[in-house]
All heavy atoms as TSV, in Angstrom:
chain	resi	resn	atom	element	x	y	z
A	1	SER	N	N	15.268	13.608	-9.461
A	1	SER	CA	C	14.953	12.214	-9.608
A	1	SER	C	C	13.497	11.937	-9.182
A	1	SER	O	O	13.005	12.546	-8.261
A	1	SER	CB	C	15.866	11.321	-8.694
A	1	SER	OG	O	15.625	11.509	-7.368
A	2	ASN	N	N	12.799	11.192	-10.009
A	2	ASN	CA	C	11.346	10.915	-9.617
A	2	ASN	C	C	11.251	9.732	-8.728
A	2	ASN	O	O	11.547	8.543	-9.105
A	2	ASN	CB	C	10.584	10.735	-10.920
A	2	ASN	CG	C	10.399	11.972	-11.730
A	2	ASN	OD1	O	10.687	13.057	-11.276
A	2	ASN	ND2	N	10.116	11.739	-13.087
A	3	PHE	N	N	10.778	9.910	-7.497
A	3	PHE	CA	C	10.662	8.861	-6.616
A	3	PHE	C	C	9.390	8.087	-6.881
A	3	PHE	O	O	8.377	8.835	-6.788
A	3	PHE	CB	C	10.752	9.301	-5.079
A	3	PHE	CG	C	10.344	8.277	-4.102
A	3	PHE	CD1	C	11.301	7.240	-3.793
A	3	PHE	CD2	C	9.192	8.288	-3.437
A	3	PHE	CE1	C	11.003	6.266	-2.958
A	3	PHE	CE2	C	8.878	7.209	-2.534
A	3	PHE	CZ	C	9.835	6.237	-2.217
A	4	ILE	N	N	9.449	6.848	-7.102
A	4	ILE	CA	C	8.096	6.109	-7.298
A	4	ILE	C	C	7.967	5.238	-6.037
A	4	ILE	O	O	8.873	4.411	-5.705
A	4	ILE	CB	C	8.303	5.180	-8.588
A	4	ILE	CG1	C	8.397	6.142	-9.725
A	4	ILE	CG2	C	6.955	4.346	-8.732
A	4	ILE	CD1	C	8.714	5.405	-11.091
A	5	PRO	N	N	6.975	5.455	-5.219
A	5	PRO	CA	C	6.726	4.673	-4.127
A	5	PRO	C	C	6.455	3.222	-4.430
A	5	PRO	O	O	5.947	2.886	-5.400
A	5	PRO	CB	C	5.576	5.261	-3.496
A	5	PRO	CG	C	4.794	6.102	-4.498
A	5	PRO	CD	C	5.888	6.388	-5.487
A	6	GLU	N	N	6.849	2.331	-3.516
A	6	GLU	CA	C	6.519	0.924	-3.738
A	6	GLU	C	C	4.994	0.736	-3.717
A	6	GLU	O	O	4.358	1.260	-2.858
A	6	GLU	CB	C	7.236	0.138	-2.571
A	6	GLU	CG	C	7.058	-1.418	-2.639
A	6	GLU	CD	C	7.802	-2.090	-1.498
A	6	GLU	OE1	O	8.274	-1.404	-0.572
A	6	GLU	OE2	O	7.725	-3.214	-1.491
A	7	THR	N	N	4.521	-0.111	-4.617
A	7	THR	CA	C	3.133	-0.427	-4.701
A	7	THR	C	C	3.016	-1.909	-4.299
A	7	THR	O	O	3.607	-2.805	-4.904
A	7	THR	CB	C	2.507	-0.137	-6.041
A	7	THR	OG1	O	2.727	1.239	-6.328
A	7	THR	CG2	C	1.035	-0.503	-6.097
A	8	ILE	N	N	1.969	-2.148	-3.361
A	8	ILE	CA	C	1.886	-3.483	-2.930
A	8	ILE	C	C	0.310	-3.897	-3.183
A	8	ILE	O	O	-0.608	-3.038	-2.725
A	8	ILE	CB	C	2.147	-3.603	-1.498
A	8	ILE	CG1	C	3.607	-3.312	-1.266
A	8	ILE	CG2	C	1.871	-5.008	-0.974
A	8	ILE	CD1	C	3.941	-3.210	0.193
A	9	ARG	N	N	0.066	-4.806	-3.943
A	9	ARG	CA	C	-1.360	-5.321	-4.211
A	9	ARG	C	C	-1.761	-6.168	-3.035
A	9	ARG	O	O	-0.996	-7.052	-2.641
A	9	ARG	CB	C	-1.489	-6.016	-5.513
A	9	ARG	CG	C	-1.137	-5.091	-6.652
A	9	ARG	CD	C	-1.034	-5.836	-8.050
A	9	ARG	NE	N	-2.390	-6.103	-8.405
A	9	ARG	CZ	C	-2.863	-7.365	-8.875
A	9	ARG	NH1	N	-2.010	-8.232	-8.994
A	9	ARG	NH2	N	-4.002	-7.479	-9.296
A	10	VAL	N	N	-2.810	-5.809	-2.424
A	10	VAL	CA	C	-3.486	-6.672	-1.234
A	10	VAL	C	C	-4.877	-7.009	-1.562
A	10	VAL	O	O	-5.579	-6.395	-2.303
A	10	VAL	CB	C	-3.303	-5.806	0.027
A	10	VAL	CG1	C	-1.866	-5.398	0.305
A	10	VAL	CG2	C	-4.140	-4.525	-0.172
A	11	ARG	N	N	-5.324	-7.989	-0.785
A	11	ARG	CA	C	-6.695	-8.565	-1.026
A	11	ARG	C	C	-7.642	-8.060	0.180
A	11	ARG	O	O	-8.795	-8.258	0.076
A	11	ARG	CB	C	-6.569	-10.020	-1.043
A	11	ARG	CG	C	-5.820	-10.678	-2.322
A	11	ARG	CD	C	-6.015	-12.018	-2.471
A	11	ARG	NE	N	-5.305	-12.509	-3.685
A	11	ARG	CZ	C	-5.840	-12.385	-4.870
A	11	ARG	NH1	N	-6.989	-11.792	-5.109
A	11	ARG	NH2	N	-5.191	-12.759	-5.984
A	12	ASP	N	N	-7.033	-7.621	1.264
A	12	ASP	CA	C	-7.925	-7.098	2.414
A	12	ASP	C	C	-8.034	-5.572	2.345
A	12	ASP	O	O	-7.013	-4.887	2.057
A	12	ASP	CB	C	-7.209	-7.542	3.622
A	12	ASP	CG	C	-7.073	-9.092	3.799
A	12	ASP	OD1	O	-8.201	-9.702	3.466
A	12	ASP	OD2	O	-6.079	-9.623	4.128
A	13	HIS	N	N	-9.082	-5.080	2.755
A	13	HIS	CA	C	-9.300	-3.645	2.867
A	13	HIS	C	C	-8.537	-3.077	4.029
A	13	HIS	O	O	-8.270	-1.913	3.926
A	13	HIS	CB	C	-10.855	-3.343	3.078
A	13	HIS	CG	C	-11.666	-3.532	1.884
A	13	HIS	ND1	N	-12.084	-4.683	1.412
A	13	HIS	CD2	C	-12.136	-2.540	1.084
A	13	HIS	CE1	C	-12.829	-4.527	0.382
A	13	HIS	NE2	N	-12.840	-3.272	0.113
A	14	ARG	N	N	-8.254	-3.867	5.022
A	14	ARG	CA	C	-7.561	-3.340	6.255
A	14	ARG	C	C	-6.183	-4.050	6.293
A	14	ARG	O	O	-6.112	-5.294	6.388
A	14	ARG	CB	C	-8.441	-3.680	7.438
A	14	ARG	CG	C	-7.822	-3.116	8.740
A	14	ARG	CD	C	-8.928	-3.154	9.782
A	14	ARG	NE	N	-8.377	-2.877	11.122
A	14	ARG	CZ	C	-7.935	-1.748	11.699
A	14	ARG	NH1	N	-8.087	-0.617	10.976
A	14	ARG	NH2	N	-7.507	-1.623	12.881
A	15	ILE	N	N	-5.148	-3.232	6.212
A	15	ILE	CA	C	-3.750	-3.830	6.181
A	15	ILE	C	C	-2.951	-3.041	7.278
A	15	ILE	O	O	-3.193	-1.890	7.575
A	15	ILE	CB	C	-3.081	-3.716	4.867
A	15	ILE	CG1	C	-2.838	-2.468	4.476
A	15	ILE	CG2	C	-3.752	-4.774	3.905
A	15	ILE	CD1	C	-3.619	-1.674	3.515
A	16	ALA	N	N	-1.910	-3.724	7.754
A	16	ALA	CA	C	-0.941	-3.004	8.654
A	16	ALA	C	C	0.327	-2.862	7.991
A	16	ALA	O	O	0.818	-3.662	6.993
A	16	ALA	CB	C	-0.609	-4.033	9.783
A	17	CYS	N	N	1.114	-1.695	8.190
A	17	CYS	CA	C	2.257	-1.351	7.497
A	17	CYS	C	C	3.197	-1.008	8.718
A	17	CYS	O	O	2.920	-0.167	9.517
A	17	CYS	CB	C	2.156	-0.288	6.584
A	17	CYS	SG	S	3.684	0.101	5.742
A	18	ASP	N	N	4.491	-1.521	8.635
A	18	ASP	CA	C	5.474	-1.176	9.599
A	18	ASP	C	C	6.784	-0.786	8.940
A	18	ASP	O	O	7.819	-0.505	9.578
A	18	ASP	CB	C	5.652	-2.170	10.590
A	18	ASP	CG	C	6.203	-3.561	10.117
A	18	ASP	OD1	O	6.554	-3.530	8.880
A	18	ASP	OD2	O	6.356	-4.501	10.852
A	19	GLY	N	N	6.631	-0.648	7.523
A	19	GLY	CA	C	7.844	-0.262	6.861
A	19	GLY	C	C	8.819	-1.244	6.532
A	19	GLY	O	O	9.806	-1.002	5.783
A	20	SER	N	N	8.640	-2.463	6.993
A	20	SER	CA	C	9.534	-3.523	6.791
A	20	SER	C	C	9.156	-4.343	5.603
A	20	SER	O	O	7.886	-4.541	5.353
A	20	SER	CB	C	9.822	-4.377	7.939
A	20	SER	OG	O	8.615	-5.059	8.322
A	21	SER	N	N	10.100	-4.775	4.847
A	21	SER	CA	C	9.911	-5.864	3.795
A	21	SER	C	C	11.194	-6.559	3.664
A	21	SER	O	O	11.380	-7.679	4.248
A	21	SER	CB	C	9.501	-5.166	2.467
A	21	SER	OG	O	10.424	-4.266	2.030
A	22	ASP	N	N	12.218	-6.023	3.043
A	22	ASP	CA	C	13.570	-6.646	2.874
A	22	ASP	C	C	14.412	-6.097	3.995
A	22	ASP	O	O	15.533	-6.596	4.157
A	22	ASP	CB	C	14.164	-6.180	1.589
A	22	ASP	CG	C	13.288	-6.614	0.426
A	22	ASP	OD1	O	12.531	-7.607	0.559
A	22	ASP	OD2	O	13.446	-5.959	-0.685
A	23	ILE	N	N	13.913	-5.207	4.880
A	23	ILE	CA	C	14.773	-4.749	5.986
A	23	ILE	C	C	14.197	-5.157	7.319
A	23	ILE	O	O	13.004	-5.524	7.433
A	23	ILE	CB	C	14.741	-3.229	5.894
A	23	ILE	CG1	C	13.573	-2.550	6.097
A	23	ILE	CG2	C	15.495	-2.646	4.716
A	23	ILE	CD1	C	13.431	-1.011	6.396
A	24	PRO	N	N	14.982	-5.332	8.374
A	24	PRO	CA	C	14.453	-5.690	9.691
A	24	PRO	C	C	13.431	-4.759	10.128
A	24	PRO	O	O	13.440	-3.496	9.931
A	24	PRO	CB	C	15.640	-5.605	10.581
A	24	PRO	CG	C	16.922	-5.666	9.664
A	24	PRO	CD	C	16.404	-5.069	8.443
A	25	ALA	N	N	12.452	-5.189	10.847
A	25	ALA	CA	C	11.308	-4.388	11.291
A	25	ALA	C	C	11.852	-3.229	12.187
A	25	ALA	O	O	11.172	-2.083	12.171
A	25	ALA	CB	C	10.270	-5.155	12.098
A	26	ALA	N	N	12.853	-3.423	12.894
A	26	ALA	CA	C	13.442	-2.386	13.728
A	26	ALA	C	C	13.819	-1.122	12.887
A	26	ALA	O	O	13.983	-0.071	13.540
A	26	ALA	CB	C	14.682	-2.860	14.503
A	27	LEU	N	N	14.123	-1.314	11.733
A	27	LEU	CA	C	14.517	-0.149	10.851
A	27	LEU	C	C	13.348	0.403	10.155
A	27	LEU	O	O	13.516	1.346	9.327
A	27	LEU	CB	C	15.518	-0.600	9.796
A	27	LEU	CG	C	16.832	-1.158	10.407
A	27	LEU	CD1	C	17.758	-1.625	9.229
A	27	LEU	CD2	C	17.619	-0.010	11.258
A	28	GLY	N	N	12.129	-0.066	10.378
A	28	GLY	CA	C	10.953	0.370	9.637
A	28	GLY	C	C	10.345	1.600	10.409
A	28	GLY	O	O	11.027	2.547	10.724
A	29	HIS	N	N	9.065	1.560	10.682
A	29	HIS	CA	C	8.386	2.633	11.473
A	29	HIS	C	C	7.364	1.962	12.304
A	29	HIS	O	O	7.068	0.808	12.143
A	29	HIS	CB	C	7.826	3.596	10.421
A	29	HIS	CG	C	6.852	3.090	9.436
A	29	HIS	ND1	N	5.570	2.578	9.856
A	29	HIS	CD2	C	6.869	2.844	8.192
A	29	HIS	CE1	C	4.834	2.150	8.788
A	29	HIS	NE2	N	5.643	2.315	7.687
A	30	PRO	N	N	6.762	2.711	13.246
A	30	PRO	CA	C	5.611	2.136	14.101
A	30	PRO	C	C	4.569	1.550	13.212
A	30	PRO	O	O	4.234	2.076	12.202
A	30	PRO	CB	C	5.141	3.304	14.844
A	30	PRO	CG	C	6.206	4.433	14.886
A	30	PRO	CD	C	6.913	4.138	13.495
A	31	ARG	N	N	4.094	0.443	13.698
A	31	ARG	CA	C	2.990	-0.325	12.960
A	31	ARG	C	C	1.795	0.624	12.820
A	31	ARG	O	O	1.358	1.129	13.918
A	31	ARG	CB	C	2.663	-1.573	13.463
A	31	ARG	CG	C	1.553	-2.351	12.792
A	31	ARG	CD	C	1.367	-3.740	13.138
A	31	ARG	NE	N	2.468	-4.443	12.655
A	31	ARG	CZ	C	2.460	-5.702	12.311
A	31	ARG	NH1	N	1.407	-6.433	12.602
A	31	ARG	NH2	N	3.485	-6.276	11.848
A	32	VAL	N	N	1.252	0.772	11.700
A	32	VAL	CA	C	-0.048	1.658	11.485
A	32	VAL	C	C	-1.098	0.683	10.749
A	32	VAL	O	O	-0.691	-0.102	9.960
A	32	VAL	CB	C	0.124	2.917	10.828
A	32	VAL	CG1	C	0.896	3.909	11.700
A	32	VAL	CG2	C	0.832	2.753	9.527
A	33	TRP	N	N	-2.235	0.806	11.085
A	33	TRP	CA	C	-3.316	0.132	10.386
A	33	TRP	C	C	-3.925	1.117	9.434
A	33	TRP	O	O	-4.199	2.244	9.674
A	33	TRP	CB	C	-4.394	-0.380	11.302
A	33	TRP	CG	C	-3.872	-1.519	12.055
A	33	TRP	CD1	C	-3.274	-1.480	13.356
A	33	TRP	CD2	C	-3.951	-2.974	11.677
A	33	TRP	NE1	N	-2.983	-2.841	13.653
A	33	TRP	CE2	C	-3.319	-3.695	12.587
A	33	TRP	CE3	C	-4.385	-3.550	10.569
A	33	TRP	CZ2	C	-3.102	-5.057	12.607
A	33	TRP	CZ3	C	-4.299	-4.966	10.455
A	33	TRP	CH2	C	-3.630	-5.691	11.459
A	34	LEU	N	N	-4.096	0.656	8.086
A	34	LEU	CA	C	-4.645	1.473	7.028
A	34	LEU	C	C	-5.903	0.718	6.495
A	34	LEU	O	O	-6.032	-0.451	6.454
A	34	LEU	CB	C	-3.605	1.553	5.917
A	34	LEU	CG	C	-2.177	2.030	6.433
A	34	LEU	CD1	C	-1.173	1.743	5.284
A	34	LEU	CD2	C	-2.234	3.494	6.869
A	35	GLN	N	N	-6.824	1.637	6.046
A	35	GLN	CA	C	-8.054	1.129	5.625
A	35	GLN	C	C	-8.215	1.612	4.080
A	35	GLN	O	O	-8.091	2.762	3.830
A	35	GLN	CB	C	-9.228	1.735	6.434
A	35	GLN	CG	C	-10.606	1.324	6.012
A	35	GLN	CD	C	-10.905	-0.125	6.528
A	35	GLN	OE1	O	-10.331	-0.619	7.498
A	35	GLN	NE2	N	-11.757	-0.783	5.727
A	36	ILE	N	N	-8.537	0.739	3.192
A	36	ILE	CA	C	-8.688	1.054	1.749
A	36	ILE	C	C	-10.226	1.248	1.616
A	36	ILE	O	O	-11.037	0.474	1.864
A	36	ILE	CB	C	-8.233	-0.136	0.908
A	36	ILE	CG1	C	-6.712	-0.261	1.115
A	36	ILE	CG2	C	-8.587	0.211	-0.500
A	36	ILE	CD1	C	-6.196	-1.447	0.280
A	37	ASP	N	N	-10.547	2.416	1.043
A	37	ASP	CA	C	-11.846	2.792	0.713
A	37	ASP	C	C	-12.130	2.351	-0.714
A	37	ASP	O	O	-11.352	2.418	-1.597
A	37	ASP	CB	C	-11.969	4.329	0.676
A	37	ASP	CG	C	-13.427	4.738	0.510
A	37	ASP	OD1	O	-14.085	4.343	-0.442
A	37	ASP	OD2	O	-13.896	5.758	1.251
A	38	ASP	N	N	-13.339	1.596	-0.882
A	38	ASP	CA	C	-13.813	1.093	-2.202
A	38	ASP	C	C	-13.818	2.088	-3.281
A	38	ASP	O	O	-13.457	1.716	-4.456
A	38	ASP	CB	C	-15.097	0.288	-1.967
A	38	ASP	CG	C	-15.054	-1.111	-1.460
A	38	ASP	OD1	O	-14.008	-1.699	-1.689
A	38	ASP	OD2	O	-15.989	-1.458	-0.769
A	39	GLU	N	N	-14.173	3.315	-3.066
A	39	GLU	CA	C	-14.317	4.353	-4.061
A	39	GLU	C	C	-12.911	4.818	-4.569
A	39	GLU	O	O	-12.838	5.286	-5.575
A	39	GLU	CB	C	-15.148	5.472	-3.514
A	39	GLU	CG	C	-16.548	5.138	-3.330
A	39	GLU	CD	C	-17.387	6.354	-2.839
A	39	GLU	OE1	O	-16.924	7.522	-3.067
A	39	GLU	OE2	O	-18.558	6.110	-2.366
A	40	ILE	N	N	-11.910	4.666	-3.651
A	40	ILE	CA	C	-10.553	5.054	-4.009
A	40	ILE	C	C	-9.733	3.926	-4.582
A	40	ILE	O	O	-8.962	3.973	-5.527
A	40	ILE	CB	C	-9.866	5.753	-2.959
A	40	ILE	CG1	C	-10.699	6.943	-2.398
A	40	ILE	CG2	C	-8.438	6.170	-3.279
A	40	ILE	CD1	C	-10.307	7.580	-1.185
A	41	GLY	N	N	-9.828	2.688	-3.850
A	41	GLY	CA	C	-9.251	1.486	-4.202
A	41	GLY	C	C	-7.724	1.354	-3.762
A	41	GLY	O	O	-7.103	0.349	-4.184
A	42	PHE	N	N	-7.238	2.352	-3.037
A	42	PHE	CA	C	-5.810	2.274	-2.495
A	42	PHE	C	C	-5.688	3.143	-1.250
A	42	PHE	O	O	-6.539	3.990	-0.962
A	42	PHE	CB	C	-4.765	2.778	-3.554
A	42	PHE	CG	C	-4.825	4.216	-3.846
A	42	PHE	CD1	C	-4.095	5.113	-3.176
A	42	PHE	CD2	C	-5.692	4.686	-4.846
A	42	PHE	CE1	C	-4.036	6.457	-3.359
A	42	PHE	CE2	C	-5.671	6.080	-5.152
A	42	PHE	CZ	C	-4.882	6.945	-4.365
A	43	VAL	N	N	-4.666	3.000	-0.592
A	43	VAL	CA	C	-4.353	3.793	0.585
A	43	VAL	C	C	-2.801	3.817	0.524
A	43	VAL	O	O	-2.060	2.986	0.323
A	43	VAL	CB	C	-4.852	3.209	1.875
A	43	VAL	CG1	C	-4.113	1.973	2.334
A	43	VAL	CG2	C	-4.754	4.286	3.032
A	44	ASP	N	N	-2.229	5.045	0.966
A	44	ASP	CA	C	-0.810	5.366	1.073
A	44	ASP	C	C	-0.536	5.373	2.628
A	44	ASP	O	O	-1.166	5.916	3.348
A	44	ASP	CB	C	-0.421	6.728	0.439
A	44	ASP	CG	C	-0.668	6.677	-1.001
A	44	ASP	OD1	O	-0.603	5.622	-1.717
A	44	ASP	OD2	O	-0.863	7.767	-1.693
A	45	CYS	N	N	0.652	4.836	2.881
A	45	CYS	CA	C	1.235	4.929	4.202
A	45	CYS	C	C	1.816	6.296	4.435
A	45	CYS	O	O	2.667	6.639	3.760
A	45	CYS	CB	C	2.274	3.786	4.537
A	45	CYS	SG	S	2.949	3.816	6.058
A	46	GLY	N	N	1.448	6.924	5.563
A	46	GLY	CA	C	1.932	8.228	5.861
A	46	GLY	C	C	3.389	8.187	6.265
A	46	GLY	O	O	3.984	9.274	6.305
A	47	TYR	N	N	3.919	7.047	6.738
A	47	TYR	CA	C	5.213	6.995	7.192
A	47	TYR	C	C	6.213	6.775	5.955
A	47	TYR	O	O	7.202	7.476	5.806
A	47	TYR	CB	C	5.440	5.835	8.250
A	47	TYR	CG	C	4.992	6.214	9.561
A	47	TYR	CD1	C	3.824	5.785	10.000
A	47	TYR	CD2	C	5.801	7.012	10.381
A	47	TYR	CE1	C	3.345	6.153	11.392
A	47	TYR	CE2	C	5.383	7.297	11.615
A	47	TYR	CZ	C	4.183	6.831	12.184
A	47	TYR	OH	O	3.786	7.076	13.465
A	48	CYS	N	N	5.931	5.687	5.196
A	48	CYS	CA	C	6.957	5.266	4.202
A	48	CYS	C	C	6.504	5.412	2.795
A	48	CYS	O	O	7.153	5.061	1.819
A	48	CYS	CB	C	7.270	3.774	4.452
A	48	CYS	SG	S	5.885	2.664	4.134
A	49	ASP	N	N	5.319	6.024	2.517
A	49	ASP	CA	C	4.751	6.272	1.191
A	49	ASP	C	C	4.442	5.107	0.422
A	49	ASP	O	O	4.230	5.155	-0.818
A	49	ASP	CB	C	5.747	7.179	0.407
A	49	ASP	CG	C	5.783	8.526	0.932
A	49	ASP	OD1	O	4.631	9.042	1.513
A	49	ASP	OD2	O	6.781	9.276	0.870
A	50	ARG	N	N	4.467	3.858	1.050
A	50	ARG	CA	C	4.064	2.683	0.283
A	50	ARG	C	C	2.625	2.900	-0.073
A	50	ARG	O	O	1.739	3.388	0.683
A	50	ARG	CB	C	4.100	1.461	1.126
A	50	ARG	CG	C	5.569	0.846	1.134
A	50	ARG	CD	C	5.445	-0.526	1.726
A	50	ARG	NE	N	6.783	-1.075	1.650
A	50	ARG	CZ	C	7.401	-1.520	2.778
A	50	ARG	NH1	N	6.833	-1.685	3.870
A	50	ARG	NH2	N	8.700	-1.981	2.703
A	51	ARG	N	N	2.234	2.372	-1.282
A	51	ARG	CA	C	0.875	2.496	-1.683
A	51	ARG	C	C	0.295	0.967	-1.718
A	51	ARG	O	O	0.885	0.070	-2.381
A	51	ARG	CB	C	0.767	3.091	-3.115
A	51	ARG	CG	C	-0.710	3.017	-3.721
A	51	ARG	CD	C	-0.823	3.973	-4.811
A	51	ARG	NE	N	-0.863	5.309	-4.315
A	51	ARG	CZ	C	-1.091	6.342	-5.165
A	51	ARG	NH1	N	-1.391	6.250	-6.342
A	51	ARG	NH2	N	-1.121	7.593	-4.614
A	52	PHE	N	N	-0.806	0.824	-1.008
A	52	PHE	CA	C	-1.449	-0.440	-0.948
A	52	PHE	C	C	-2.654	-0.413	-1.850
A	52	PHE	O	O	-3.547	0.363	-1.623
A	52	PHE	CB	C	-1.916	-0.899	0.441
A	52	PHE	CG	C	-0.604	-1.040	1.308
A	52	PHE	CD1	C	-0.193	-0.015	1.968
A	52	PHE	CD2	C	-0.055	-2.253	1.504
A	52	PHE	CE1	C	0.945	-0.125	2.853
A	52	PHE	CE2	C	1.004	-2.488	2.286
A	52	PHE	CZ	C	1.571	-1.437	3.000
A	53	VAL	N	N	-2.751	-1.283	-2.931
A	53	VAL	CA	C	-3.757	-1.246	-3.964
A	53	VAL	C	C	-4.685	-2.481	-3.804
A	53	VAL	O	O	-4.084	-3.632	-3.756
A	53	VAL	CB	C	-3.225	-1.145	-5.364
A	53	VAL	CG1	C	-4.227	-1.225	-6.344
A	53	VAL	CG2	C	-2.335	0.058	-5.543
A	54	LEU	N	N	-5.981	-2.312	-3.700
A	54	LEU	CA	C	-6.807	-3.412	-3.467
A	54	LEU	C	C	-6.980	-4.231	-4.887
A	54	LEU	O	O	-7.294	-3.555	-5.849
A	54	LEU	CB	C	-8.179	-2.905	-3.096
A	54	LEU	CG	C	-9.247	-3.963	-2.709
A	54	LEU	CD1	C	-8.733	-4.663	-1.446
A	54	LEU	CD2	C	-10.547	-3.361	-2.436
A	55	VAL	N	N	-6.740	-5.499	-4.812
A	55	VAL	CA	C	-6.681	-6.317	-5.872
A	55	VAL	C	C	-8.146	-6.286	-6.522
A	55	VAL	O	O	-9.084	-6.529	-5.755
A	55	VAL	CB	C	-6.291	-7.772	-5.583
A	55	VAL	CG1	C	-6.642	-8.778	-6.816
A	55	VAL	CG2	C	-4.850	-7.856	-5.256
A	56	GLY	N	N	-8.346	-6.085	-7.806
A	56	GLY	CA	C	-9.560	-5.967	-8.381
A	56	GLY	C	C	-10.376	-4.765	-8.174
A	56	GLY	O	O	-11.425	-4.466	-8.751
A	57	GLY	N	N	-9.698	-3.805	-7.516
A	57	GLY	CA	C	-10.310	-2.536	-7.133
A	57	GLY	C	C	-10.184	-1.489	-8.269
A	57	GLY	O	O	-9.589	-1.746	-9.257
A	58	VAL	N	N	-10.782	-0.297	-7.996
A	58	VAL	CA	C	-10.741	0.777	-9.056
A	58	VAL	C	C	-9.346	1.212	-9.362
A	58	VAL	O	O	-9.082	1.808	-10.571
A	58	VAL	CB	C	-11.633	1.971	-8.648
A	58	VAL	CG1	C	-13.087	1.461	-8.680
A	58	VAL	CG2	C	-11.291	2.563	-7.420
A	59	ALA	N	N	-8.475	1.117	-8.484
A	59	ALA	CA	C	-7.101	1.527	-8.733
A	59	ALA	C	C	-6.118	0.411	-9.146
A	59	ALA	O	O	-4.953	0.640	-9.380
A	59	ALA	CB	C	-6.438	2.212	-7.426
A	60	ASP	N	N	-6.552	-0.781	-9.301
A	60	ASP	CA	C	-5.745	-1.858	-9.683
A	60	ASP	C	C	-5.507	-1.899	-11.050
A	60	ASP	O	O	-6.261	-2.457	-11.851
A	60	ASP	CB	C	-6.442	-3.311	-9.219
A	60	ASP	CG	C	-5.556	-4.427	-9.309
A	60	ASP	OD1	O	-4.372	-4.230	-9.801
A	60	ASP	OD2	O	-6.082	-5.576	-9.114
A	61	SER	N	N	-4.317	-1.301	-11.539
A	61	SER	CA	C	-4.011	-1.278	-12.949
A	61	SER	C	C	-3.760	-2.573	-13.566
A	61	SER	O	O	-4.005	-2.809	-14.771
A	61	SER	CB	C	-2.912	-0.219	-13.207
A	61	SER	OG	O	-1.737	-0.813	-12.470
A	62	ALA	N	N	-3.318	-3.510	-12.785
A	62	ALA	CA	C	-3.057	-4.956	-13.260
A	62	ALA	C	C	-4.343	-5.545	-13.731
A	62	ALA	O	O	-4.289	-6.441	-14.608
A	62	ALA	CB	C	-2.425	-5.723	-12.242
A	63	GLY	N	N	-5.486	-5.139	-13.196
A	63	GLY	CA	C	-6.758	-5.756	-13.471
A	63	GLY	C	C	-7.626	-4.986	-14.466
A	63	GLY	O	O	-8.690	-5.287	-14.766
A	64	SER	N	N	-7.017	-3.880	-15.025
A	64	SER	CA	C	-7.839	-2.987	-15.926
A	64	SER	C	C	-7.289	-2.983	-17.243
A	64	SER	O	O	-6.182	-3.595	-17.647
A	64	SER	CB	C	-7.871	-1.565	-15.290
A	64	SER	OG	O	-6.615	-0.895	-15.519
A	65	LYS	N	N	-7.925	-2.284	-18.279
A	65	LYS	CA	C	-7.437	-2.138	-19.580
A	65	LYS	C	C	-6.671	-0.882	-19.844
A	65	LYS	O	O	-6.535	-0.458	-20.959
A	65	LYS	CB	C	-8.589	-2.257	-20.541
A	65	LYS	CG	C	-9.361	-3.539	-20.440
A	65	LYS	CD	C	-10.670	-3.538	-21.265
A	65	LYS	CE	C	-11.479	-4.791	-20.999
A	65	LYS	NZ	N	-12.842	-4.644	-21.535
A	66	ALA	N	N	-6.190	-0.226	-18.827
A	66	ALA	CA	C	-5.596	1.122	-18.901
A	66	ALA	C	C	-4.305	1.112	-19.840
A	66	ALA	O	O	-3.571	0.186	-19.806
A	66	ALA	CB	C	-5.184	1.685	-17.480
């Protein structure tokens, strides 16, 4: 099975991830701060594999003609 990580579009370069969204935070992971580099346009969480994509950045497929 091909696991596709959850992709979250964000407007800030610095975001926090604790693994929670639809689940209680206690079932997530320790909160980590992630920094998006402009040249890459996204960052992956090392705990839960979520990908945070900068809105309008180079990795934002919703804003490109790809």
